[in-house]
C-alpha positions in Angstrom: -25.6 13.2 1.2 -23.9 11.4 4.1 -20.9 9.2 3.6 -19.4 6.6 6.0 -16.2 4.7 5.5 -15.7 1.7 7.7 -12.5 -0.3 8.5 -10.2 2.5 7.6 -6.5 2.3 8.5 -5.5 5.6 10.2 -2.8 6.1 7.5 -5.6 6.2 4.8 -7.7 8.8 6.7 -6.3 11.8 4.8 -6.9 10.2 1.4 -10.6 9.9 2.2 -10.8 13.4 3.7 -9.3 14.8 0.5 -12.2 13.5 -1.5 -15.0 13.5 1.1 -14.1 16.1 3.8 -17.4 15.6 5.6 -17.3 11.8 5.6 -17.6 9.9 8.8 -14.6 7.6 9.2 -14.6 4.6 11.4 -11.3 2.7 11.9 -12.6 -0.6 13.2 -14.9 -3.2 11.8 -18.5 -3.1 13.2 -21.3 -5.6 13.3 -24.9 -6.0 14.5 -26.3 -3.1 16.5 -23.1 -1.2 16.4 -23.0 -1.3 12.6 -26.7 -0.2 12.4 -26.0 2.6 14.8 -23.1 3.9 12.7 -24.8 3.6 9.3 -28.4 4.5 10.2 -28.3 7.9 8.5 -25.9 7.1 5.7 -26.7 7.4 2.0 -23.4 5.8 1.0 -21.3 3.3 2.9 -17.8 2.1 2.1 -16.7 -1.1 3.9 -14.3 -3.9 3.9 -14.8 -7.6 4.5 -15.1 -7.7 8.3 -18.3 -5.6 8.7 -21.1 -8.0 7.9 -24.1 -6.5 6.2 -26.6 -9.1 7.0 -30.3 -9.0 6.2 -31.1 -7.9 9.7 -28.6 -5.0 9.4 -29.7 -3.9 6.0 -33.4 -3.8 6.8 -32.6 -1.3 9.5 -30.8 1.1 7.1 -33.7 2.8 5.3 -31.5 5.6 3.9 -28.8 3.5 2.4 -28.6 3.7 -1.4 -25.0 2.6 -2.3 -22.8 0.1 -0.6 -19.2 0.1 -1.8 -17.0 -2.8 -0.6 -13.3 -2.3 -1.0 -12.9 -5.9 -1.9 -13.5 -8.3 -4.8 -15.7 -10.7 -2.8 -19.1 -9.8 -1.4 -19.7 -12.7 0.9 -20.1 -10.3 3.8 -23.1 -8.6 2.1 -26.6 -10.1 1.8 -27.1 -9.2 -1.8 -30.7 -10.4 -1.9 -31.6 -8.1 1.0 -29.9 -5.2 -0.8 -31.8 -5.9 -4.0 -35.1 -6.0 -2.1 -34.3 -2.6 -0.6 -33.0 -1.0 -3.7 -29.4 -0.7 -2.4 -26.8 -0.9 -5.2 -23.5 -2.7 -4.5 -20.1 -1.9 -6.0 -16.9 -3.8 -5.5 -13.3 -3.4 -6.6 -12.8 -6.1 -9.3 -9.1 -6.0 -9.5 -7.2 -3.9 -6.9 -4.0 -5.8 -7.3 -4.1 -9.3 -8.7 -0.3 -9.3 -9.0 0.1 -8.4 -5.3 -1.9 -11.5 -4.2 -0.1 -13.7 -6.6 3.2 -12.4 -5.4 2.2 -13.4 -1.8 1.7 -17.0 -3.0 5.3 -17.1 -3.9 6.4 -15.2 -0.8 4.8 -18.0 1.2 6.2 -20.7 -0.9 9.8 -19.4 -1.0 9.8 -18.5 2.7 8.6 -22.0 3.6 10.5 -24.1 1.1 13.8 -22.4 1.7 13.3 -22.2 5.5 13.8 -18.4 5.6 12.4 -17.7 9.1 14.1 -20.7 10.7 17.4 -19.8 9.1 17.1 -16.2 10.1 16.4 -17.2 13.7 19.3 -19.6 13.7 21.8 -16.9 12.6 20.3 -14.4 15.1 21.1 -17.0 17.8 24.7 -17.1 16.7 24.6 -20.3 14.7 25.8 -19.7 11.1 25.2 -23.3 9.8 23.2 -24.5 6.9 22.9 -28.1 7.9 19.3 -29.3 8.3 18.0 -26.4 6.1 18.0 -28.2 2.7 15.2 -26.5 0.7 13.0 -27.5 -2.2 13.4 -25.9 -5.6 10.3 -24.8 -7.5 11.8 -25.4 -10.9 10.4 -28.6 -12.4 7.7 -29.0 -9.9 4.0 -29.2 -10.9 1.8 -26.4 -9.5 -2.0 -26.8 -9.8 -3.8 -23.5 -10.0 -7.5 -23.7 -9.1 -9.1 -20.8 -10.8 -7.5 -18.7 -13.5 -9.2 -15.4 -13.1 -7.1 -12.3 -12.7 -5.2 -13.6 -9.6 -4.8 -17.2 -10.8 -3.6 -16.0 -14.2 -0.9 -13.8 -12.5 0.1 -16.8 -10.3 0.4 -19.0 -13.4 2.6 -16.5 -15.2 4.9 -16.3 -12.1 5.0 -20.1 -11.9 6.1 -20.3 -15.6 8.8 -17.8 -14.8 10.1 -20.2 -12.1 10.3 -23.0 -14.7 7.4 -24.9 -13.2 4.9 -27.2 -14.9 1.6 -25.5 -14.6 -1.8 -27.2 -14.7 -5.1 -25.5 -14.0 -8.8 -25.8 -13.5 -11.4 -23.2 -14.5 -14.7 -22.9 -16.3 -13.0 -20.5 -18.7 -9.6 -21.2 -20.2 -7.3 -18.3 -20.8 -5.9 -18.7 -24.3 -2.7 -16.8 -23.6 -1.9 -19.2 -20.7 -2.6 -22.2 -23.0 -0.3 -20.8 -25.6 2.5 -20.5 -23.0 2.1 -24.1 -22.0 -0.5 -24.1 -19.1 -2.4 -27.4 -19.3 -6.1 -27.2 -18.3 -7.5 -30.3 -16.8 -10.2 -31.5 -14.4 -10.0 -31.1 -10.6 -9.3 -34.7 -9.9 -6.3 -34.9 -12.2 -5.0 -31.6 -10.8 -5.3 -33.0 -7.3 -3.4 -36.2 -8.3 -0.6 -34.6 -10.2 0.2 -31.4 -8.4 3.2 -31.0 -6.0 1.7 -27.6 -5.0 -2.0 -26.6 -5.1 -2.9 -22.9 -4.9 -6.5 -21.7 -4.6 -7.9 -18.7 -6.5 -11.7 -19.1 -6.7 -14.5 -17.2 -5.0 -16.4 -18.6 -2.1 -19.6 -20.0 -3.4 -21.9 -22.9 -2.3 -20.2 -25.2 -4.8 -16.6 -24.2 -3.7 -17.1 -24.3 0.0 -14.8 -27.0 1.5 -13.7 -28.0 -2.0 -10.5 -29.1 -0.2 -11.8 -31.9 2.0 -11.0 -35.3 3.2 -11.8 -36.9 -0.1 -9.9 -34.5 -2.2 -6.8 -34.6 0.1 -6.9 -38.4 -0.2 -6.5 -38.1 -4.0 -3.5 -35.7 -3.7 0.1 -36.7 -3.8 1.9 -37.7 -0.7 3.6 -34.6 0.6 1.5 -32.1 -1.3 1.7 -28.4 -0.4 -1.5 -26.4 -0.2 -1.6 -22.6 -0.6 -4.7 -20.6 0.1 -4.9 -16.8 -0.4 -8.5 -16.7 -1.4 -11.1 -17.6 1.2 -10.7 -19.7 4.3 -13.9 -21.6 3.8 -12.6 -23.2 0.6 -10.8 -25.6 2.9 -12.3 -28.0 5.5 -9.9 -27.1 8.3 -10.4 -30.4 10.2 -9.6 -32.4 7.0 -6.5 -30.3 6.4 -5.3 -30.8 10.0 -5.7 -34.6 9.6 -3.8 -34.5 6.3 -1.0 -32.6 8.1 -0.9 -35.0 11.0 -0.5 -38.1 8.8 2.0 -36.4 6.4 -0.3 -36.5 3.4 0.0 -32.7 3.4 3.6 -31.6 3.8 2.8 -27.9 4.3 -0.2 -25.6 4.4 0.6 -22.0 3.6 -2.4 -19.9 4.4 -3.3 -16.2 4.3 -7.0 -16.9 5.1 -8.7 -19.2 7.6 -12.2 -20.4 8.5 -13.5 -18.2 11.3 -10.5 -15.9 10.9 -11.2 -13.9 14.0 -11.7 -16.9 16.3 -8.2 -17.6 17.5 -9.2 -20.5 19.7 -11.1 -22.3 16.9 -8.0 -22.2 14.7 -5.3 -22.8 17.4 -4.5 -26.4 16.6 -4.1 -25.7 12.9 -2.1 -22.5 13.1 0.2 -23.9 15.8 1.1 -27.0 13.6 4.8 -26.9 12.8 4.2 -27.4 9.0 1.6 -24.5 8.8 2.5 -20.9 8.0 -0.3 -18.4 8.4 -0.3 -14.7 7.6 -3.3 -12.6 8.8 -5.1 -11.9 5.5 -2.3 -9.6 4.2 -1.9 -10.9 0.6 -3.9 -7.9 -0.7 -2.2 -5.4 1.7 0.4 -3.5 -0.4 0.9 0.1 -1.4 -0.4 -0.3 -5.0 -3.4 -2.4 -4.1 -4.6 -0.1 -1.3 -4.3 2.9 -3.6 -6.4 1.1 -6.2 -9.0 0.1 -3.7 -9.7 3.7 -2.7 -9.5 5.0 -6.3 -12.1 2.5 -7.5 -14.3 3.1 -4.5 -14.2 6.9 -5.0 -14.9 6.5 -8.7 -18.0 4.4 -7.9 -19.3 7.0 -5.5 -18.7 9.8 -8.0 -20.6 7.9 -10.7 -23.5 7.3 -8.4 -23.7 10.9 -7.2 -23.6 12.1 -10.9 -26.2 9.6 -12.0 -23.8 7.8 -14.3 -23.8 4.0 -14.9 -21.8 2.2 -12.2 -18.7 0.7 -13.8 -18.2 -1.7 -10.9 -21.7 -2.6 -9.9 -22.1 -6.2 -8.6 -24.7 -8.1 -10.5 -25.9 -11.7 -10.6 -24.6 -12.3 -14.1 -23.2 -15.7 -14.7 -19.6 -16.1 -15.8 -19.4 -16.4 -19.6 -16.5 -17.8 -21.5 -17.1 -16.2 -24.9 -15.1 -13.1 -24.2 -11.9 -12.2 -26.0 -9.0 -14.2 -24.7 -11.0 -17.0 -23.0 -12.9 -20.0 -24.1 -15.2 -22.4 -22.4 -13.6 -25.5 -20.8 
């Protein structure tokens, strides 16, 4: 059986070789003909989010039987094409929800307490706090869009900061409600939140959920945080909101067309925008978990066991322990 691992950091090479000494390891992301060429003879492929397995690619991989993405989302994989060809897909449902939630507050604290500006000022020899008055989180209202694993962790952290937490989701987490999180509708969340943070998957119904109309409903000076998927936000509408001051700050770990620097230049260069290059997930614990779950899926497949993390088209249900339907 031939294994190929794509988009592997050099530092993680030995981890893979310890489990699969004969695996082909590719450090960069591939696409199109290069992706087909690399994976043509593979039985099992492990990828990340920047190698797009389109229908055209998948139909040219007759040997492929298992595609393991080291991510939660599968937007880079044509699942219908995989189903048609009998290719099974596994993901990593929770490689570090707390890590991504922590990044939300890393962005918030860095921006609202002017950390980078203050650091640069001191480096330049000016030890002076004037003009660097920050904004406290305590007492502010944070709106959490999506209370899955990541959104739940973000809500817990926000409660720890003494914030008022409101949320929107199809399924309400009972423990969060017990702790004071108020579930509401998206329009109310948009009107009442000082800070809005996004934690939903990219689906047809969530694409551009932050748009000109939704921004118009928001508070003057709202802060928008996105560590989920760039396409959740209409970038043009966000830029307009920033230009006219409706949006005070945009704190982004993801962008539309992430690799197209020119397309995003005006947004990322705006003085009230902070962008990190999709690093919210990128921490020691989360990377270990990514590979552990990926290896486990491959082992289950090779031994003919049920795949614990197989991606299926099951609709989200809210009758599980700890949640209820909104």
